[in-house]
Structure formats: C-alpha cells, structure tokens
N, C-alpha and C positions, 0 to 999 in steps of 0.2 A: 571511549566508545565513539566510533566515527559513523557518520550518516552517509549512506550510499544512495545516490539517485539511480533508479533502475529504468531500463527501457521496457515498458509494459503498457498495455492498454488500460489496465485497472490499477496496478500498483504504482505508487509514486516514489517512495523512499523506504529503505530498510535501515535499521540500526541494530547492533547486537552487543550485548554486554556479556562477555565470556565468564566473568566472575559469578554472575547470578544466573547464567544461561537463559536470559530473557531476550527474545526477539521482538523488536518494535516494528510495526508495519503501518505505514501511512498510505492511504489510498488516494487516487486522483481527486476524490471528493473532499479530501482533507480529513476525513475520519481516520482515527488511528486506534490501534489495538496493541496490547502487550501479550505475548505468548510465553508462558512459563515452561521451564524444563526442556528447552530446545537445545540439543547438542550442537556444538560448533560445526560439525560435519553437515548438519541439515542446513544451516545458514550458508555455508560455503557452497553446497550443492544448489541451493536456490539461486545464488549469484551466478553460478556457472550454467544454469539451465537455459536452454534455448527459449522456452516459454516460461518466464518467471511466474506468471499468473496461473498457469496449469500446474506447475510444481507446487505453488502455494496451496492451491485447491486440493491436490491429492495428498500432499505430505505434511501440511502444517494446519490448515483450517480443519476444525473438528477432530484433530489428532491431539493437540496440546491444549491445556487449560488457557483461557484467555480472559482479558477484561478490556472493555472499551475505555479509552483515555479521554479525560475531559480536556478542554481547550488549553488550560494553563499547563497541564502535564505534557500535552502534545507539543506545545511551544518550547517547554524546557528541554525536550529531547531533540526535536527536529529544528528548533529555531523558529523565528518569526516566519509565518507562512502567509502568503497572499490568498485572496479569494480565488476560487476557480476562475479561469479565463472567461470573459463574457461569451455567452452563447455555448458554453460547454455542454449543457444538457441537450441543446438542439443538435450538436455534433454527434452525441451519443445516440440520440433518437434517429438521426439521419442514417447513421451507419447500421442501425438495427433494422430499419425498414428498407434501406437501400435506395432511397430516393430523396430528392430535395424537399425541405420543409419550408414553406413560406411563412415567415413570422412578421410580415409587415402589417401595420395597422392603419 
C-alpha cells in the first residue's frame, strides 16, 4: 500500500489497500478515516479527478462505511505526520471571509 499526497484544499493524502478494498483518507487537519468496500476504480477516479475534494464528497463520503482512525493507526498508515503549519486555521478563515485577519496581540 502506497501513500499518495494529493493536491487539494481539504484532502492531504490517500492510501488504498486493494486486498481489503479499504481507502484511507487523511485531511489537511491530520484527521484520518478508513472507508470500507471501495472499489479500486473509485480510488483511481479520485486520483484522476480535477477536484479531488469534490469527487470525495460526491462519490466516497456518506457512500461507503467509514471509521475515524486514532493517532497511532493514522501514523502506521501515513507515517509520522507533523502538526498543521502555524496559522493554518487563520489561512482557512481568511480564505472563507475573503479578507485579511489581524491576529496580533
């Protein structure tokens, strides 16, 4: 099983186990989920999609059974992960409101 970094505003990495048909999804927030019963074609289509986040939302999320992974299982699948970059939540909020957010104290 290999881990694939994806270009997405919400998804960070995907990993697929063809023998068990489990798709592992790690989000930019470092939260990770395992989706069961995912055909390889769905994984391949997600990788090929122009918007991986949109494909995930319409074709995987709430379509396949899932479980949230704890930190140790996430690390065993995706390897050691760092914390989100400093200020990541402010970058998300700034893009949502469309203007600069002053965080000085």
